[in-house]
PLY file of the C-alpha trace (Angstrom):
ply
format ascii 1.0
element vertex 245
property float x
property float y
property float z
element edge 244
property int vertex1
property int vertex2
end_header
175.33 -14.35 105.86
174.76 -15.52 102.38
171.50 -17.43 101.67
171.76 -21.01 100.64
170.23 -22.84 97.68
168.97 -26.32 98.85
170.53 -29.48 97.60
167.63 -30.26 95.42
167.94 -26.94 93.41
171.65 -27.15 92.91
172.07 -27.16 88.97
173.87 -30.00 87.17
177.27 -29.43 85.77
177.49 -26.21 83.69
178.97 -25.94 80.29
182.08 -23.92 79.58
180.22 -20.75 78.32
178.37 -20.78 81.64
181.57 -20.90 83.45
183.21 -18.32 81.35
180.65 -15.60 82.37
182.10 -15.66 85.87
185.10 -13.57 84.42
182.73 -10.76 83.80
182.78 -9.63 87.47
184.28 -6.23 88.54
187.60 -5.63 87.45
188.65 -4.71 90.96
188.61 -8.30 92.14
191.43 -10.54 90.91
189.65 -13.48 89.07
191.09 -16.32 87.19
191.70 -15.84 83.66
189.54 -17.18 80.75
192.68 -19.16 79.51
192.73 -20.94 82.89
189.01 -21.83 82.69
189.33 -23.01 78.96
192.32 -25.12 80.08
190.25 -26.75 82.77
187.34 -27.45 80.60
189.57 -28.85 77.89
191.23 -31.14 80.29
187.89 -32.29 81.64
186.63 -33.20 78.19
189.88 -34.93 77.18
189.61 -36.99 80.33
185.98 -38.15 79.88
186.88 -41.46 78.75
189.32 -42.12 81.63
186.91 -40.92 84.22
183.92 -43.05 83.00
184.65 -45.88 85.18
184.81 -43.69 88.20
181.47 -42.09 87.33
179.80 -45.43 86.89
180.67 -46.46 90.49
179.91 -43.72 93.02
181.84 -45.50 95.67
185.01 -45.75 93.57
187.68 -43.66 95.54
190.20 -43.88 92.63
191.14 -40.69 91.03
193.35 -41.01 87.73
196.62 -39.10 87.80
195.33 -37.01 84.90
192.26 -35.99 86.75
194.21 -35.09 89.94
196.75 -32.97 88.21
193.99 -31.17 86.09
192.00 -30.51 89.37
195.09 -29.39 91.42
196.18 -26.99 88.53
192.82 -25.41 88.54
193.17 -25.06 92.44
196.37 -23.10 91.75
194.37 -19.91 91.57
193.51 -20.31 95.05
197.17 -19.60 95.83
197.35 -16.63 93.66
193.89 -14.94 94.06
193.89 -12.28 96.84
191.26 -11.93 99.40
189.01 -9.10 98.01
188.34 -7.39 101.29
191.88 -6.73 101.89
192.53 -5.58 98.29
189.78 -3.06 98.73
191.32 -1.63 101.87
194.69 -1.28 100.07
196.43 -3.93 102.27
199.96 -4.52 101.09
200.66 -8.11 100.13
197.32 -9.47 101.21
196.65 -13.07 101.98
195.24 -15.42 99.24
192.21 -17.59 99.43
194.32 -20.60 100.07
196.14 -18.67 102.90
192.83 -18.19 104.58
191.69 -21.69 104.09
195.05 -23.03 105.52
194.79 -21.36 108.80
191.15 -22.28 109.22
192.30 -25.89 108.62
194.97 -25.23 111.47
192.19 -23.89 113.65
190.33 -26.91 113.33
193.23 -29.14 113.75
194.35 -27.61 117.22
190.78 -27.06 118.55
189.62 -28.77 121.60
187.41 -31.82 121.39
183.74 -30.63 121.34
180.68 -32.88 122.08
179.10 -34.01 118.85
181.70 -32.42 116.61
183.80 -34.43 114.16
187.05 -32.56 114.17
188.52 -34.29 111.22
185.44 -33.35 109.28
186.05 -29.73 110.39
189.58 -29.84 108.88
188.36 -31.08 105.56
185.52 -28.54 105.58
187.90 -25.77 106.09
189.96 -26.50 103.14
186.99 -27.06 100.81
184.63 -24.30 101.91
186.02 -21.71 99.52
187.05 -24.00 96.86
184.66 -22.73 94.22
186.52 -19.43 94.30
189.21 -21.04 92.26
186.59 -20.28 89.26
184.46 -17.40 90.58
186.93 -15.48 92.71
186.32 -14.00 96.03
182.87 -12.29 95.63
181.95 -9.74 98.28
178.79 -8.02 99.20
180.04 -4.84 97.84
180.36 -6.45 94.29
176.63 -5.95 93.57
176.14 -9.80 93.20
172.83 -11.09 94.94
173.11 -13.72 97.56
171.21 -16.16 95.42
173.28 -15.42 92.25
176.51 -15.75 94.30
175.40 -19.25 95.59
174.28 -20.25 91.95
177.58 -19.49 90.48
179.62 -21.09 93.14
177.41 -24.18 93.09
178.04 -24.55 89.24
181.80 -23.93 89.76
181.95 -26.51 92.39
180.04 -29.00 90.27
182.60 -28.22 87.51
185.45 -28.90 89.74
184.11 -32.19 90.99
183.50 -33.43 87.48
187.21 -32.39 86.63
188.25 -34.58 89.50
186.47 -37.45 87.79
183.40 -38.10 89.99
183.53 -40.88 92.44
183.61 -40.79 96.20
186.38 -38.19 96.40
184.48 -35.78 94.38
181.11 -36.58 96.27
182.91 -35.98 99.52
184.03 -32.47 98.38
180.58 -31.63 97.18
178.92 -32.86 100.37
181.34 -30.99 102.54
180.93 -27.82 100.60
177.08 -28.11 100.71
177.01 -28.87 104.47
179.07 -25.68 105.00
176.79 -23.64 102.76
173.75 -24.93 104.65
175.28 -24.27 108.02
172.94 -26.51 109.91
175.36 -29.17 111.34
177.56 -28.67 114.24
180.67 -28.95 112.11
179.48 -26.39 109.79
178.76 -23.98 112.65
182.25 -24.55 114.11
183.94 -23.91 110.64
181.76 -20.84 110.04
183.05 -19.47 113.30
186.58 -20.22 112.17
185.85 -18.27 109.01
185.18 -15.10 110.98
187.96 -15.84 113.46
190.63 -16.17 110.67
189.45 -13.04 109.23
189.52 -10.79 112.45
192.82 -12.36 113.50
194.19 -11.34 110.01
192.63 -7.93 110.45
194.47 -7.59 113.70
197.73 -8.62 112.24
197.41 -6.13 109.45
196.55 -3.38 111.84
199.68 -4.07 113.80
201.93 -4.59 110.64
200.56 -1.75 108.40
198.96 0.77 110.75
195.54 0.08 109.13
192.15 0.76 110.70
190.07 -2.32 109.97
187.30 -1.76 112.48
184.62 -2.68 109.81
185.85 -6.22 109.89
185.53 -6.55 113.57
181.98 -4.92 113.51
180.94 -7.21 110.80
181.38 -10.26 112.95
180.26 -8.86 116.36
177.58 -11.04 118.01
177.60 -13.62 115.19
179.71 -16.33 116.72
177.56 -19.44 117.21
179.85 -21.87 119.13
181.66 -21.56 122.59
185.04 -21.91 120.92
184.17 -19.30 118.43
183.05 -16.87 121.27
186.12 -17.58 123.48
188.67 -17.15 120.59
186.96 -14.14 119.42
187.21 -12.59 122.95
190.87 -13.29 123.11
191.48 -11.69 119.78
189.43 -8.52 120.92
191.41 -8.54 124.14
194.74 -8.44 122.36
193.51 -5.74 120.02
192.44 -3.59 122.95
195.94 -3.83 124.45
197.68 -2.33 121.35
0 1
1 2
2 3
3 4
4 5
5 6
6 7
7 8
8 9
9 10
10 11
11 12
12 13
13 14
14 15
15 16
16 17
17 18
18 19
19 20
20 21
21 22
22 23
23 24
24 25
25 26
26 27
27 28
28 29
29 30
30 31
31 32
32 33
33 34
34 35
35 36
36 37
37 38
38 39
39 40
40 41
41 42
42 43
43 44
44 45
45 46
46 47
47 48
48 49
49 50
50 51
51 52
52 53
53 54
54 55
55 56
56 57
57 58
58 59
59 60
60 61
61 62
62 63
63 64
64 65
65 66
66 67
67 68
68 69
69 70
70 71
71 72
72 73
73 74
74 75
75 76
76 77
77 78
78 79
79 80
80 81
81 82
82 83
83 84
84 85
85 86
86 87
87 88
88 89
89 90
90 91
91 92
92 93
93 94
94 95
95 96
96 97
97 98
98 99
99 100
100 101
101 102
102 103
103 104
104 105
105 106
106 107
107 108
108 109
109 110
110 111
111 112
112 113
113 114
114 115
115 116
116 117
117 118
118 119
119 120
120 121
121 122
122 123
123 124
124 125
125 126
126 127
127 128
128 129
129 130
130 131
131 132
132 133
133 134
134 135
135 136
136 137
137 138
138 139
139 140
140 141
141 142
142 143
143 144
144 145
145 146
146 147
147 148
148 149
149 150
150 151
151 152
152 153
153 154
154 155
155 156
156 157
157 158
158 159
159 160
160 161
161 162
162 163
163 164
164 165
165 166
166 167
167 168
168 169
169 170
170 171
171 172
172 173
173 174
174 175
175 176
176 177
177 178
178 179
179 180
180 181
181 182
182 183
183 184
184 185
185 186
186 187
187 188
188 189
189 190
190 191
191 192
192 193
193 194
194 195
195 196
196 197
197 198
198 199
199 200
200 201
201 202
202 203
203 204
204 205
205 206
206 207
207 208
208 209
209 210
210 211
211 212
212 213
213 214
214 215
215 216
216 217
217 218
218 219
219 220
220 221
221 222
222 223
223 224
224 225
225 226
226 227
227 228
228 229
229 230
230 231
231 232
232 233
233 234
234 235
235 236
236 237
237 238
238 239
239 240
240 241
241 242
242 243
243 244
């Protein structure tokens, strides 16, 4: 599990040159193009005047149409960037980052009520937790990026995206959900982290059945790491179905 930088040490909004250095990662991973990043930065700068009112009032939930479309355009890369673990295993037509987050959201939506757990918050956290990968891509341990550096890059990217959205309560909510997930202390974060692992091994099982792959390493990487009752129960069900094949 990646280590987490505390809220107090998260850097302020980075400049475009700092964002652009994210594109220098290994060519084996499909990262967003510098053109996309330049477009996002240019759009953010052009909307500064429109967004000043939102930034002045942190409780303002209003997002301008221009900011909304700029933000959603940047998020498009979540739909086109393939999950790096599957790419490295030569899986055909591997899922995207957005595919992964969507099914995690469904997991939260259909999950049973759990004492002390806000299920709606889990749904939101699931669709936010990998959002920074719209800029930095899907960084994996084998990319040679330290845990601290990975978190720093993702924190800067998330700050950039929240600024692009125009600040205010919507951007603050996204930022807080992402930080809560990264810190992993709340009940909701523990549940969603289990969903993250569950979605991965369920997808691994599906690729094994569809493509005849041996993806044992993905199951081994999650063994004994589920923190919640629902995570353990669903993981056991997935393992049982795998053993029957």
